[in-house]
N, C-alpha and C positions, 0 to 999 in steps of 0.2 A: 313491586319483587320480594327482591332484597332481604325488604325486611317484616318480609310474613317472616322470608325464613327463617330471620333471625329472631323473629318473635318465637314464633314452636322448638329454635331449638333443634335436639338432635334427634325425637325424633321425626322430624321432617323427616330426616333423609328413608326414613322408612318407609314415611306416606308419598314419596315420589320416589320410591326405586319402584313400590305395586301399584304406584298410581302410572305411573309411566309406562308398565309393563302390561297394564293394560288397556292404553287406550292404545298402544300403540296394536295389541293382536288381534283391538275392536275396530282400526281400525284395518290394516292386513282382510280381515273377514267385511269389511261392509265394505269394500275395493275385491278384491279378489278370488268370495267365496268361500266356500268351507274348508278349512286345509285340515285342523285339525276339532277334536269334538269341541262343540260349543264349555262341554262341561267345565273347559280347560280355563276356559273366557270369564263361567262366574265364579271356578273357583276364583280364579291372584283379581278381583275385583271382594270377592269377602272376604281377599287379606289388608287386599285395602284396604274398606272396613272398616274392619279391626281395627290393623293399625291407626286408626284416624283415632276413633276409638280411644285404642292407648294415650295416642298422641298428649289428645285431651287430658283427660284419665291423669297421665306421669304431673301433663304442665299447673292442671289448676293444683296437682299433691304441693306441686314445688312451689309456688303459690302458696297458698294456706302455711306448708311448713316457713320459712321464708318470713309472713306477716307471723307469725303469730310469736317467731324470732326477736321479737322488735319492742319489748313492755317497755321503750321509755314512749312510744311511739303515743302522740296525741287519738282521741278515735276518732278523729279527720281524715289525723298522717295515715292512721290505721285501713279507715275504707277508702278511701285513692290509690293505699296502695293494692288494697283488693277491688276496685271495681278493675284498676288500671293491671295488673296481674289477671283475673277474665275476660281482660280487651285480647293482650297477647295470648290467651292459653287456648283461644277458636280460632288462629291461627292454620295448626293440624285440619281443621276441620271445612276454613275456605275450599284449601289446596285437598282434598280430601275425598270434599264430597262435591268440589267442579269436577275435577276427576271419574269419580265414578259415573258425576252427569255424559257426560266429554262419552265416557262408554259407552255406556245405557244407548244414551245418540244412535252411536253409531252398530249393535249391535242389531240395536231395535230399524237402522237405514239396509244393514246387511243380513238380513232375514225377508226381508221389501221385497230386496233387487232380487234375495235367490232362491220364493217362494214361489215358482211355478203358476202357473196365472189357470187359476180352474173354468174353463167357459161354461160348463150348465149347472153352472150359480149362475151367471147374465139372465135376466131374465128380460 
């Protein structure tokens, strides 16, 4: 987990903060029911998504800029650095999408728990 956080760089702080808030609010909804409008959950999940995309973009940009600034590299070394940098650049996506998946699951579970049962729908 620490390696993932280190690989992602500074943008991981935003992914972690927004993702943790999304997950916390979704857990509160799942266990206690609706205490705040569900639009606030979706807005925080959207912030997590945007932080995730921004983190991946900034990491890829840093990788490309660093590799292009090293003209003395051989073709094989440049390719190796690009692959390693692209792999590290996926760290925000791994963490952010994991937070989003868990948050969506908890929101779905909370929605099922709090939805009244319609006895007329049974046949």
